[in-house]
PLY file of the C-alpha trace (Angstrom):
ply
format ascii 1.0
element vertex 727
property float x
property float y
property float z
element edge 726
property int vertex1
property int vertex2
end_header
0.01 0.00 0.00
1.24 3.55 -0.72
2.74 5.34 2.28
4.81 8.35 3.19
8.52 7.63 2.81
10.10 8.57 6.09
13.33 10.48 5.81
16.10 8.88 7.84
18.22 12.06 7.73
17.52 15.51 9.09
18.94 18.12 6.74
19.51 18.76 3.10
23.23 19.16 3.81
23.34 15.68 5.36
21.47 14.23 2.39
23.89 15.82 -0.05
26.88 14.44 1.85
25.40 10.96 1.89
25.29 10.59 -1.91
28.26 8.32 -2.69
27.97 8.36 -6.47
28.07 10.90 -9.23
25.11 11.36 -11.50
24.73 10.75 -15.23
21.73 11.78 -17.31
20.82 9.44 -20.14
18.65 10.80 -22.99
17.70 8.27 -25.74
16.92 10.23 -28.93
15.07 9.20 -32.07
12.80 11.91 -33.59
11.75 15.55 -33.57
14.77 17.84 -33.43
12.82 20.85 -32.21
11.41 19.09 -29.17
14.74 17.35 -28.51
16.56 20.69 -28.52
14.26 22.02 -25.75
15.02 18.91 -23.75
18.81 19.19 -24.16
18.93 22.90 -23.32
16.91 22.33 -20.12
19.20 19.45 -19.13
22.29 21.66 -19.61
20.84 24.30 -17.29
20.01 21.66 -14.69
23.50 20.19 -15.02
25.05 23.46 -13.77
23.73 22.71 -10.30
25.23 19.20 -10.31
29.07 19.43 -10.29
30.63 16.41 -12.00
27.36 15.27 -13.57
27.51 13.94 -17.12
24.91 14.08 -19.92
24.71 11.20 -22.44
22.84 11.99 -25.65
22.33 8.77 -27.61
21.04 8.82 -31.16
19.18 5.55 -31.74
19.83 5.63 -35.51
17.28 8.35 -36.13
15.88 8.59 -39.71
15.84 12.39 -39.40
18.94 14.23 -40.61
18.10 17.16 -38.36
18.69 15.01 -35.28
22.27 14.16 -36.29
22.97 17.82 -37.12
21.51 18.92 -33.80
23.56 16.49 -31.73
26.77 17.31 -33.51
26.46 20.88 -32.25
26.86 19.62 -28.66
29.85 17.37 -29.26
32.38 19.91 -27.92
30.26 20.82 -24.88
31.90 20.00 -21.55
30.15 17.17 -19.66
28.17 16.16 -22.77
28.73 12.83 -24.52
27.13 12.37 -27.94
26.80 8.80 -29.14
25.08 7.09 -32.06
23.84 3.53 -32.39
24.90 1.93 -35.65
21.39 0.50 -36.00
18.14 1.13 -34.26
18.39 -0.81 -30.96
15.13 0.39 -29.48
14.48 2.47 -26.41
15.38 -0.04 -23.70
18.67 -1.23 -25.29
19.64 2.40 -25.77
18.94 3.19 -22.13
20.98 0.20 -21.01
23.88 1.34 -23.15
23.79 4.72 -21.38
23.55 2.98 -17.98
26.72 1.02 -18.78
28.59 4.09 -20.05
27.68 5.92 -16.82
30.03 3.62 -14.87
29.39 3.81 -11.13
27.14 6.88 -11.40
23.51 7.00 -10.44
21.39 7.45 -13.53
18.55 9.81 -14.41
16.60 8.62 -17.44
15.07 11.54 -19.35
12.87 11.19 -22.41
13.81 13.49 -25.29
10.34 15.13 -25.10
10.82 16.30 -21.50
11.78 19.77 -20.29
13.25 19.66 -16.80
13.39 22.49 -14.27
16.78 24.04 -13.38
16.77 22.29 -9.99
15.25 19.00 -11.21
18.38 16.80 -11.09
19.58 18.26 -7.80
16.14 17.81 -6.20
15.72 14.25 -7.42
19.15 13.39 -6.02
18.31 14.91 -2.65
15.03 13.01 -2.55
16.70 9.74 -3.58
19.13 9.91 -0.66
16.61 11.00 1.96
16.10 7.28 2.63
18.57 4.47 2.12
16.01 2.08 0.62
14.77 4.39 -2.16
15.64 2.87 -5.54
13.82 5.30 -7.86
12.35 8.79 -7.74
9.87 10.29 -10.24
8.90 13.98 -10.30
5.50 15.53 -10.86
4.59 16.31 -14.49
1.71 17.37 -16.71
1.68 13.98 -18.47
2.94 11.08 -16.35
-0.04 8.94 -15.21
0.29 8.56 -11.42
2.74 11.49 -11.30
0.45 13.79 -13.30
-0.30 17.25 -11.87
-2.76 18.69 -11.16
-5.12 16.24 -12.93
-4.61 12.67 -11.87
-3.94 10.07 -13.25
-4.36 11.54 -16.74
-2.67 14.14 -18.91
-3.21 17.58 -17.43
-3.82 20.78 -19.39
-4.76 23.00 -16.42
-1.58 25.14 -16.48
-0.77 24.69 -20.14
-1.00 28.44 -20.72
1.33 29.29 -17.83
5.09 29.79 -18.32
7.05 26.79 -17.04
9.15 29.07 -14.90
6.02 29.91 -12.88
5.33 26.26 -12.15
8.98 25.61 -11.31
8.97 28.53 -8.91
5.99 27.13 -7.03
7.77 23.79 -6.64
10.79 25.54 -5.16
8.93 26.25 -1.93
8.87 23.99 1.16
9.89 20.39 0.56
7.08 17.83 0.81
7.33 14.21 1.98
7.83 11.55 -0.66
5.19 8.89 -1.30
6.04 5.27 -2.11
4.36 3.84 -5.18
4.17 0.47 -6.98
6.13 1.97 -9.87
8.01 5.01 -11.02
7.38 6.66 -14.39
10.10 6.45 -16.98
9.74 9.88 -18.61
12.12 11.22 -15.92
13.39 8.62 -13.49
16.24 8.79 -10.96
17.79 5.31 -10.36
20.40 4.66 -7.72
23.48 2.75 -8.88
23.29 0.44 -5.88
19.79 -0.58 -6.93
20.99 -1.23 -10.48
23.85 -3.41 -9.19
21.47 -5.42 -7.00
18.48 -5.62 -9.37
20.06 -5.45 -12.82
19.38 -3.25 -15.82
16.09 -2.66 -17.65
14.62 -5.84 -19.18
15.27 -5.46 -22.90
14.17 -9.01 -23.63
10.56 -8.62 -22.45
10.25 -4.87 -23.19
12.51 -4.16 -26.18
10.67 -1.16 -27.68
9.71 0.74 -24.53
6.64 0.95 -22.30
6.55 -1.32 -19.31
10.33 -1.50 -18.74
10.32 0.96 -15.84
7.30 -0.77 -14.29
9.14 -4.09 -14.46
12.27 -2.57 -12.92
10.32 -0.96 -10.08
8.46 -4.20 -9.32
11.81 -6.00 -9.15
13.03 -3.26 -6.82
10.11 -3.84 -4.47
10.79 -7.56 -4.49
14.35 -6.83 -3.34
13.18 -4.59 -0.48
13.59 -1.24 -2.23
11.06 1.61 -2.57
9.92 3.67 -5.54
9.23 7.26 -4.53
7.17 10.00 -6.15
8.34 13.54 -5.46
6.20 16.65 -5.38
9.38 18.72 -4.94
10.10 19.25 -8.63
8.24 19.39 -11.92
9.19 18.24 -15.41
7.12 19.06 -18.47
6.39 16.05 -20.70
5.14 16.40 -24.27
4.55 12.66 -24.62
5.40 9.82 -26.97
7.01 11.65 -29.88
9.10 8.63 -30.80
6.36 6.02 -30.94
3.64 7.95 -32.74
0.74 5.78 -33.96
2.35 2.63 -32.48
1.87 3.90 -28.91
-1.42 2.10 -28.12
-0.20 -1.21 -29.53
3.05 -1.00 -27.56
1.23 -0.20 -24.35
-1.22 -3.07 -24.77
1.61 -5.55 -25.41
3.61 -4.23 -22.45
0.64 -4.47 -20.08
0.00 -8.07 -21.11
3.64 -8.88 -20.36
3.43 -7.18 -16.98
0.26 -9.13 -16.13
2.09 -12.36 -16.97
5.17 -11.57 -14.88
3.52 -9.64 -12.03
-0.12 -10.79 -11.67
-0.88 -8.24 -8.92
0.79 -5.23 -10.56
-2.33 -3.66 -12.01
-4.14 -4.25 -8.76
-1.40 -2.41 -6.92
-1.69 0.54 -9.29
-5.49 0.55 -8.99
-5.18 0.61 -5.21
-2.70 3.48 -5.43
-5.02 5.49 -7.64
-8.00 4.74 -5.37
-6.14 5.73 -2.21
-4.66 8.75 -3.98
-1.99 9.47 -1.33
-0.68 12.42 -3.38
-3.95 14.40 -3.35
-2.78 16.81 -0.59
0.55 17.23 -2.35
-1.19 18.15 -5.61
-3.57 20.51 -3.85
-0.75 22.38 -2.13
1.26 22.76 -5.32
-1.91 23.78 -7.20
-2.57 26.54 -4.69
1.07 27.67 -4.85
1.00 27.82 -8.64
-2.36 29.63 -8.62
-1.09 32.08 -6.03
1.83 33.04 -8.28
-0.13 33.48 -11.47
-1.19 36.82 -12.84
-4.79 35.50 -12.91
-7.45 36.56 -10.39
-9.02 33.83 -8.32
-12.84 33.90 -8.14
-15.02 31.98 -5.71
-18.43 31.17 -7.27
-21.12 30.56 -4.64
-24.13 28.59 -5.86
-26.76 26.08 -4.77
-26.32 22.38 -5.39
-29.52 21.82 -7.37
-28.27 21.96 -10.96
-30.44 23.74 -13.50
-29.73 27.09 -15.14
-27.50 28.36 -12.36
-25.24 25.31 -12.73
-25.16 25.75 -16.51
-24.30 29.43 -16.25
-21.46 28.90 -13.81
-19.97 26.10 -15.95
-20.20 28.14 -19.13
-18.93 31.29 -17.48
-15.90 29.41 -16.23
-15.34 28.11 -19.77
-15.34 31.69 -21.10
-12.96 33.06 -18.50
-10.78 29.94 -18.08
-7.68 31.38 -19.71
-7.81 34.59 -17.61
-9.36 33.67 -14.26
-8.90 30.74 -11.84
-12.24 29.51 -10.56
-13.25 27.90 -7.27
-16.87 27.10 -6.38
-18.70 26.64 -3.11
-21.85 24.55 -2.74
-23.97 23.51 0.26
-24.00 19.79 1.08
-26.32 20.05 4.09
-27.14 22.43 6.90
-23.91 21.30 8.57
-21.43 21.10 5.66
-20.43 22.74 2.41
-18.11 21.67 -0.40
-15.36 23.74 -1.99
-14.50 22.61 -5.51
-11.18 23.74 -6.88
-10.15 23.81 -10.52
-11.94 24.02 -13.86
-13.08 22.27 -16.01
-12.27 19.04 -14.21
-13.01 20.01 -10.59
-9.58 18.81 -9.52
-10.12 18.89 -5.78
-13.10 18.87 -3.43
-12.65 20.03 0.17
-15.36 19.71 2.83
-15.90 22.46 5.44
-18.45 23.02 8.20
-21.36 25.37 7.62
-22.62 28.00 10.06
-19.17 28.70 11.46
-17.20 29.52 8.30
-13.93 30.13 10.16
-12.22 27.02 8.72
-13.36 27.88 5.19
-12.30 31.46 5.71
-8.78 30.46 6.68
-8.43 28.31 3.57
-9.77 31.02 1.27
-7.38 33.54 2.78
-4.45 31.24 2.18
-5.66 30.56 -1.37
-5.72 34.28 -2.14
-9.35 34.78 -3.29
-9.76 38.03 -5.19
-13.54 38.06 -5.63
-16.64 36.26 -4.34
-19.30 35.85 -7.03
-22.72 35.02 -5.52
-25.04 33.18 -7.88
-27.61 31.49 -5.65
-27.27 31.02 -1.90
-30.12 28.61 -1.15
-28.92 26.00 1.29
-26.28 28.25 2.84
-26.21 29.81 6.29
-26.98 33.56 6.22
-23.39 34.29 7.24
-22.25 33.27 3.76
-22.57 36.95 2.79
-19.87 37.81 5.33
-17.14 36.21 3.19
-16.25 39.27 1.03
-15.89 41.54 4.03
-13.79 39.05 6.02
-11.65 38.29 2.99
-11.33 42.01 2.18
-12.12 41.19 -1.45
-14.56 42.27 -4.12
-17.99 40.74 -4.60
-20.43 40.24 -7.48
-24.09 39.15 -7.37
-25.91 37.63 -10.35
-29.71 37.72 -10.24
-30.53 34.24 -11.53
-33.94 34.45 -9.81
-35.57 36.58 -7.12
-34.82 34.46 -4.05
-32.14 36.71 -2.53
-34.07 39.92 -3.26
-37.63 38.98 -2.25
-37.40 35.62 -0.47
-39.07 33.70 -3.28
-37.35 32.53 -6.51
-40.26 32.98 -8.96
-42.59 35.60 -7.37
-45.55 33.25 -7.87
-48.61 32.41 -5.79
-49.88 28.98 -4.75
-51.21 28.42 -8.29
-47.81 29.08 -9.81
-48.82 32.47 -11.30
-46.86 35.70 -11.09
-47.96 37.73 -8.10
-46.81 41.37 -8.11
-47.64 41.64 -4.42
-44.66 39.35 -3.71
-42.38 42.26 -4.64
-43.90 44.55 -2.06
-43.99 41.95 0.74
-40.70 40.27 -0.06
-37.66 40.47 2.26
-34.16 40.89 0.92
-31.60 38.51 2.45
-28.55 40.32 1.11
-27.00 42.61 3.74
-27.04 46.28 2.78
-23.25 46.47 3.15
-22.86 43.78 0.46
-25.39 45.44 -1.85
-23.53 48.72 -1.47
-20.13 47.19 -2.24
-21.06 44.61 -4.89
-21.71 44.80 -8.59
-25.14 43.26 -9.32
-25.51 41.61 -12.68
-28.98 41.40 -14.20
-29.23 38.95 -17.12
-32.25 40.84 -18.52
-33.88 44.27 -18.42
-37.04 42.74 -17.02
-35.19 41.35 -14.02
-33.58 44.71 -13.36
-36.88 46.55 -13.56
-38.53 44.18 -11.08
-35.70 44.29 -8.53
-35.29 48.06 -8.79
-38.95 48.56 -7.83
-37.86 47.97 -4.25
-34.10 47.42 -4.04
-31.53 49.73 -5.62
-27.96 48.38 -5.61
-25.22 50.98 -5.70
-23.80 49.46 -8.88
-25.47 47.25 -11.42
-25.15 46.15 -15.02
-27.52 44.42 -17.44
-25.88 41.86 -19.70
-26.93 38.46 -21.04
-25.26 35.27 -19.88
-22.29 34.13 -21.98
-23.33 31.24 -24.18
-20.27 29.67 -25.83
-22.17 26.67 -27.13
-25.16 28.30 -28.82
-25.92 30.95 -31.43
-28.43 33.29 -29.78
-28.58 35.45 -32.86
-29.27 32.66 -35.36
-31.41 33.32 -38.42
-35.04 32.20 -38.36
-35.59 29.23 -40.68
-38.34 29.53 -43.30
-41.40 27.59 -42.16
-42.28 24.45 -44.07
-45.93 23.70 -44.89
-47.02 20.18 -43.76
-50.21 18.21 -43.26
-49.71 18.11 -39.52
-47.43 19.87 -37.06
-45.56 19.19 -33.82
-45.91 21.89 -31.16
-43.05 21.38 -28.72
-42.36 22.75 -25.26
-38.87 22.32 -23.83
-37.52 21.87 -20.29
-38.50 20.71 -16.82
-42.01 22.09 -16.35
-43.37 22.70 -12.92
-46.54 24.57 -12.10
-44.89 28.03 -12.53
-43.30 26.90 -15.80
-46.77 26.28 -17.21
-47.12 22.48 -17.22
-50.90 22.72 -16.58
-51.25 25.38 -19.31
-49.44 23.15 -21.81
-51.84 20.33 -21.04
-54.83 22.64 -21.45
-53.55 23.92 -24.81
-53.03 20.33 -25.98
-56.63 19.54 -25.05
-57.92 22.57 -27.02
-55.87 21.64 -30.06
-56.71 17.94 -30.05
-60.11 18.01 -31.87
-58.75 19.42 -35.14
-56.28 16.49 -35.46
-53.69 18.73 -37.09
-51.38 19.17 -34.11
-49.32 16.92 -31.88
-48.07 18.48 -28.62
-44.76 17.27 -27.23
-42.80 18.07 -24.13
-39.09 17.67 -24.78
-38.19 17.14 -21.15
-40.59 16.27 -18.35
-43.26 17.78 -16.08
-44.02 17.58 -12.40
-46.83 15.14 -13.29
-48.02 13.17 -16.28
-49.68 15.50 -18.78
-52.71 14.20 -20.65
-52.53 14.66 -24.43
-48.84 15.57 -24.32
-46.09 13.22 -25.51
-43.24 13.51 -22.98
-39.71 12.54 -24.06
-38.12 12.59 -20.60
-34.90 14.05 -19.16
-32.09 15.01 -21.49
-28.53 16.24 -21.45
-28.18 19.91 -22.37
-25.48 19.11 -24.91
-27.96 16.93 -26.82
-30.95 19.30 -26.74
-30.49 20.91 -30.15
-30.32 17.49 -31.79
-33.29 16.25 -29.80
-35.44 19.21 -30.91
-34.58 18.29 -34.48
-35.04 14.55 -34.07
-38.44 14.99 -32.40
-39.64 16.84 -35.46
-40.57 20.08 -33.70
-42.17 22.66 -36.03
-42.82 25.45 -33.53
-41.64 25.90 -29.93
-44.14 26.96 -27.29
-43.26 28.54 -23.92
-45.95 28.52 -21.23
-44.14 30.09 -18.22
-46.32 31.93 -15.72
-43.55 33.95 -14.07
-41.01 36.51 -15.29
-38.06 34.27 -16.11
-34.79 36.09 -15.65
-33.11 34.55 -18.68
-34.27 31.09 -19.88
-31.67 28.77 -21.34
-34.40 26.80 -23.05
-35.23 29.97 -24.96
-31.57 30.09 -26.05
-31.87 26.56 -27.48
-35.11 27.60 -29.20
-33.44 30.62 -30.81
-30.46 28.53 -31.83
-32.79 26.01 -33.51
-34.14 28.69 -35.88
-37.71 27.48 -35.33
-40.74 29.75 -34.77
-41.35 30.69 -31.14
-44.54 31.38 -29.18
-43.84 32.86 -25.75
-45.45 34.96 -23.00
-45.00 38.71 -22.96
-43.31 38.62 -19.55
-39.78 38.36 -18.19
-36.86 37.86 -20.52
-38.95 36.46 -23.40
-39.98 39.79 -24.93
-36.56 41.41 -24.92
-34.60 38.29 -25.94
-36.82 37.80 -29.00
-36.99 41.50 -29.90
-36.54 42.11 -33.62
-36.63 38.39 -34.39
-38.85 37.03 -37.19
-41.30 34.20 -36.58
-41.97 35.15 -32.97
-45.47 35.34 -31.50
-45.99 36.85 -28.05
-49.10 36.60 -25.88
-50.25 38.21 -22.63
-49.56 36.21 -19.50
-53.24 36.28 -18.39
-54.65 34.99 -21.69
-57.16 32.16 -21.41
-55.93 28.75 -22.49
-58.45 28.45 -25.32
-57.28 31.78 -26.73
-53.67 30.66 -26.46
-54.59 27.51 -28.38
-56.24 29.74 -31.00
-53.04 31.83 -31.18
-51.09 28.67 -31.92
-53.43 27.79 -34.80
-53.31 31.37 -36.14
-49.53 31.43 -35.95
-49.31 28.21 -37.97
-51.73 29.64 -40.54
-49.65 32.79 -40.91
-46.44 30.81 -41.27
-48.06 28.56 -43.90
-48.88 31.66 -45.90
-45.69 33.73 -45.50
-43.00 31.26 -44.26
-41.20 34.14 -42.52
-43.22 36.58 -40.38
-41.51 39.99 -39.88
-40.96 41.13 -36.29
-43.99 42.96 -34.88
-42.37 44.23 -31.70
-39.23 46.31 -31.71
-37.95 46.82 -28.16
-34.89 48.91 -27.47
-32.65 46.57 -25.53
-29.64 48.28 -23.94
-27.37 45.48 -22.80
-23.74 46.06 -21.96
-22.05 44.16 -24.80
-19.23 41.68 -24.28
-19.28 42.19 -20.50
-17.62 38.85 -19.83
-14.75 39.57 -22.25
-12.99 42.46 -20.47
-15.26 44.33 -17.98
-15.78 41.24 -15.86
-12.05 40.65 -15.64
-11.58 44.30 -14.60
-14.37 44.04 -12.07
-12.88 40.94 -10.48
-9.50 42.60 -10.25
-6.25 41.20 -8.90
-5.28 42.08 -5.36
-1.73 42.60 -4.31
-0.96 39.13 -3.03
0.78 38.74 0.33
3.59 36.21 0.10
3.20 33.38 2.55
4.09 29.72 2.93
1.22 27.25 2.71
1.72 24.72 5.46
1.58 21.13 4.34
0.65 19.96 7.83
-2.47 22.19 7.59
-3.26 21.08 4.02
-2.83 17.39 4.85
-5.37 17.76 7.68
-8.15 18.80 5.26
-10.82 16.44 3.95
-9.76 16.44 0.27
-10.89 14.22 -2.53
-10.08 14.25 -6.24
-11.99 12.94 -9.31
-15.21 13.64 -7.44
-18.01 11.17 -8.26
-21.36 12.30 -6.91
-23.52 9.45 -5.70
-27.24 9.56 -5.17
-28.51 9.62 -1.60
-30.91 6.94 -0.40
-33.77 9.44 -0.61
-32.84 10.32 -4.20
-32.90 6.65 -5.14
-36.41 6.39 -3.66
-37.45 9.54 -5.59
-36.25 8.11 -8.94
-38.02 4.81 -8.24
-41.27 6.68 -7.53
-40.76 9.05 -10.48
-40.41 6.19 -12.95
-43.61 4.54 -11.73
-45.48 7.85 -11.57
-45.58 7.88 -15.40
-47.42 4.58 -15.66
-51.07 5.15 -16.50
-52.70 3.97 -13.26
-50.29 5.74 -10.93
-50.47 8.89 -13.02
-54.23 9.01 -12.71
-54.00 8.59 -8.92
-51.39 11.34 -8.61
-53.66 13.75 -10.49
-55.95 13.64 -7.44
-53.24 14.91 -5.07
-52.93 18.70 -4.57
-49.90 20.23 -6.20
-48.62 21.59 -2.91
-48.59 18.07 -1.41
-46.75 16.65 -4.41
-44.16 19.42 -4.25
-43.72 18.85 -0.53
-43.19 15.11 -1.06
-40.70 15.72 -3.85
-38.72 18.24 -1.88
-38.66 15.99 1.18
-36.79 13.46 -0.98
-34.62 15.85 -3.03
-34.49 19.47 -4.16
-32.54 18.54 -7.27
-34.04 18.34 -10.70
-34.96 14.93 -12.14
-32.12 15.25 -14.67
-29.51 15.80 -11.99
-30.80 13.01 -9.78
-30.91 10.56 -12.68
-27.26 11.34 -13.50
-26.34 10.48 -9.89
-28.46 7.33 -9.77
-27.32 6.13 -13.19
0 1
1 2
2 3
3 4
4 5
5 6
6 7
7 8
8 9
9 10
10 11
11 12
12 13
13 14
14 15
15 16
16 17
17 18
18 19
19 20
20 21
21 22
22 23
23 24
24 25
25 26
26 27
27 28
28 29
29 30
30 31
31 32
32 33
33 34
34 35
35 36
36 37
37 38
38 39
39 40
40 41
41 42
42 43
43 44
44 45
45 46
46 47
47 48
48 49
49 50
50 51
51 52
52 53
53 54
54 55
55 56
56 57
57 58
58 59
59 60
60 61
61 62
62 63
63 64
64 65
65 66
66 67
67 68
68 69
69 70
70 71
71 72
72 73
73 74
74 75
75 76
76 77
77 78
78 79
79 80
80 81
81 82
82 83
83 84
84 85
85 86
86 87
87 88
88 89
89 90
90 91
91 92
92 93
93 94
94 95
95 96
96 97
97 98
98 99
99 100
100 101
101 102
102 103
103 104
104 105
105 106
106 107
107 108
108 109
109 110
110 111
111 112
112 113
113 114
114 115
115 116
116 117
117 118
118 119
119 120
120 121
121 122
122 123
123 124
124 125
125 126
126 127
127 128
128 129
129 130
130 131
131 132
132 133
133 134
134 135
135 136
136 137
137 138
138 139
139 140
140 141
141 142
142 143
143 144
144 145
145 146
146 147
147 148
148 149
149 150
150 151
151 152
152 153
153 154
154 155
155 156
156 157
157 158
158 159
159 160
160 161
161 162
162 163
163 164
164 165
165 166
166 167
167 168
168 169
169 170
170 171
171 172
172 173
173 174
174 175
175 176
176 177
177 178
178 179
179 180
180 181
181 182
182 183
183 184
184 185
185 186
186 187
187 188
188 189
189 190
190 191
191 192
192 193
193 194
194 195
195 196
196 197
197 198
198 199
199 200
200 201
201 202
202 203
203 204
204 205
205 206
206 207
207 208
208 209
209 210
210 211
211 212
212 213
213 214
214 215
215 216
216 217
217 218
218 219
219 220
220 221
221 222
222 223
223 224
224 225
225 226
226 227
227 228
228 229
229 230
230 231
231 232
232 233
233 234
234 235
235 236
236 237
237 238
238 239
239 240
240 241
241 242
242 243
243 244
244 245
245 246
246 247
247 248
248 249
249 250
250 251
251 252
252 253
253 254
254 255
255 256
256 257
257 258
258 259
259 260
260 261
261 262
262 263
263 264
264 265
265 266
266 267
267 268
268 269
269 270
270 271
271 272
272 273
273 274
274 275
275 276
276 277
277 278
278 279
279 280
280 281
281 282
282 283
283 284
284 285
285 286
286 287
287 288
288 289
289 290
290 291
291 292
292 293
293 294
294 295
295 296
296 297
297 298
298 299
299 300
300 301
301 302
302 303
303 304
304 305
305 306
306 307
307 308
308 309
309 310
310 311
311 312
312 313
313 314
314 315
315 316
316 317
317 318
318 319
319 320
320 321
321 322
322 323
323 324
324 325
325 326
326 327
327 328
328 329
329 330
330 331
331 332
332 333
333 334
334 335
335 336
336 337
337 338
338 339
339 340
340 341
341 342
342 343
343 344
344 345
345 346
346 347
347 348
348 349
349 350
350 351
351 352
352 353
353 354
354 355
355 356
356 357
357 358
358 359
359 360
360 361
361 362
362 363
363 364
364 365
365 366
366 367
367 368
368 369
369 370
370 371
371 372
372 373
373 374
374 375
375 376
376 377
377 378
378 379
379 380
380 381
381 382
382 383
383 384
384 385
385 386
386 387
387 388
388 389
389 390
390 391
391 392
392 393
393 394
394 395
395 396
396 397
397 398
398 399
399 400
400 401
401 402
402 403
403 404
404 405
405 406
406 407
407 408
408 409
409 410
410 411
411 412
412 413
413 414
414 415
415 416
416 417
417 418
418 419
419 420
420 421
421 422
422 423
423 424
424 425
425 426
426 427
427 428
428 429
429 430
430 431
431 432
432 433
433 434
434 435
435 436
436 437
437 438
438 439
439 440
440 441
441 442
442 443
443 444
444 445
445 446
446 447
447 448
448 449
449 450
450 451
451 452
452 453
453 454
454 455
455 456
456 457
457 458
458 459
459 460
460 461
461 462
462 463
463 464
464 465
465 466
466 467
467 468
468 469
469 470
470 471
471 472
472 473
473 474
474 475
475 476
476 477
477 478
478 479
479 480
480 481
481 482
482 483
483 484
484 485
485 486
486 487
487 488
488 489
489 490
490 491
491 492
492 493
493 494
494 495
495 496
496 497
497 498
498 499
499 500
500 501
501 502
502 503
503 504
504 505
505 506
506 507
507 508
508 509
509 510
510 511
511 512
512 513
513 514
514 515
515 516
516 517
517 518
518 519
519 520
520 521
521 522
522 523
523 524
524 525
525 526
526 527
527 528
528 529
529 530
530 531
531 532
532 533
533 534
534 535
535 536
536 537
537 538
538 539
539 540
540 541
541 542
542 543
543 544
544 545
545 546
546 547
547 548
548 549
549 550
550 551
551 552
552 553
553 554
554 555
555 556
556 557
557 558
558 559
559 560
560 561
561 562
562 563
563 564
564 565
565 566
566 567
567 568
568 569
569 570
570 571
571 572
572 573
573 574
574 575
575 576
576 577
577 578
578 579
579 580
580 581
581 582
582 583
583 584
584 585
585 586
586 587
587 588
588 589
589 590
590 591
591 592
592 593
593 594
594 595
595 596
596 597
597 598
598 599
599 600
600 601
601 602
602 603
603 604
604 605
605 606
606 607
607 608
608 609
609 610
610 611
611 612
612 613
613 614
614 615
615 616
616 617
617 618
618 619
619 620
620 621
621 622
622 623
623 624
624 625
625 626
626 627
627 628
628 629
629 630
630 631
631 632
632 633
633 634
634 635
635 636
636 637
637 638
638 639
639 640
640 641
641 642
642 643
643 644
644 645
645 646
646 647
647 648
648 649
649 650
650 651
651 652
652 653
653 654
654 655
655 656
656 657
657 658
658 659
659 660
660 661
661 662
662 663
663 664
664 665
665 666
666 667
667 668
668 669
669 670
670 671
671 672
672 673
673 674
674 675
675 676
676 677
677 678
678 679
679 680
680 681
681 682
682 683
683 684
684 685
685 686
686 687
687 688
688 689
689 690
690 691
691 692
692 693
693 694
694 695
695 696
696 697
697 698
698 699
699 700
700 701
701 702
702 703
703 704
704 705
705 706
706 707
707 708
708 709
709 710
710 711
711 712
712 713
713 714
714 715
715 716
716 717
717 718
718 719
719 720
720 721
721 722
722 723
723 724
724 725
725 726
């Protein structure tokens, strides 16, 4: 099992004195002169900190003339030995030749597609001699399976846009304990000469071409009582497999089969190492240190844990700003706990903190150097969540995804799900005045701004639509195609306030003529009579689903002033005609668009059905209906390109050392896999059976309020999100 490798010496000076051998670096070379040059130059810099070290550059009969010309330029360089195989021996034979030439030196194997840090060789040597029984040491890298950083155990692109010198600088801070592993990784591998003498060279017979040879060596080392250590004290950049090209997968498969034959438990050992993830705290600390040194602001996004449009907005916003801003996010787990997710897009680390008393969370965020807290939706959080910006002395932003924080209710609807203007007057704002005065409030629509400003006036606010990198919200309207019958489609998860009952009523009104089929692409809070329901969907598939379901016109039946509506975005992107209520974001977001039909929110259902029929008739005649409403919509354009970055800002960071003892005491997980709770499993079981005919008829007799209460007692997530967790 993986464990911390205890140091049996007490100072770097003592470790340096203990090393009885010199060090030789062996670089097998075959292809790509440009990449190889970067490797050689980095090795030469690292060599300067290793007096007496030698560099062996071995050309394995490369077919590229540029390689020979490149290597010849280093032949006169002190401490560099340029050699050439008369024929192509393969990676492992070439390494063994270098091991032999190195005499009694320890050896560092370096792939020709690796760029090492200036202190890499020195650090690996110090780590190797921190314990007598260490045979091999591997550094962290962007692309080195169990040594990968910060993603694990896969290739990482998180810091691909950062200069290597910035990563190297972060790794220069306090030394971290080594972790033993079932194998080292051969892209950059320190091997003690004493281990080579006792164990033997790499196995060129079973692994002649490369892949698997270092795993075999490390397993032999373990069998002889040695350890293989992974070091988070240095970082080497690895471009990956330039010599093997298209043969890589085949070579790996063959090597893994050989390893299984020789070491039947090897892959089990690796799987256990990955599952235990003993390096997660090391990676988190180094991630924070790299992030702290970047020129990028760090933003904490605060949101509920219920999925939906808020989740979609935060994910897409982080996509848009990923190259300029580092994103953390905070979600409630329960009334006692919250979860801090670190890293985008892969949510590299998840750290649990208590709720109510945010002192532990606050300490971590102070150490991380948060520049701005962006509040999206605070349902599920303790009221003291709004204290974070003041206690962190950082900026804050509030996005009005709904009306919960401003009026105490998300949709401003009554018990029948209809918009109730009185809710504005009686509503209570949960945002402290000090935060409203110091924050920028973002309204995603003019309608939302007008409603909030009736009672609450933030000191600063801006109106700008959500960024939508995956959709064209200015797409052209498609000409309508005349048909014998038409599919009227609604989209989304329809509750009472989203107009599920209205959709059913419209379907009933349209049914007698036999010309229309009404579909719900999504699902409703109950089974809708006369409406074909397709069920939950993934957002990424929605555009294709709208097309495959044969939708001819898209109908929105919301009874409240939606602040934005992502389903409307998909509708616009589809190019299909749209029928929507004249309330909330619908009017302004469809302003000036052809083939749009708006209706008053209080229209009777039979008249709405008549509007649908009339709209189809007009489209049959004209194919493209000119816009009949021209609103002046004054959005701030491109807000999330530059103004958002300026608003977030970058504070003057205070230099400090992150303490590994503190970090290692946190509840940290990586590769987070959300599992459904027992209650959520019950909910999905009931939901599936609720759509059978008999049960559906029975549920129709229950009051909506009771059904909503029962659903929320089991889960407050959407059906889509719960199904993803249940599987």
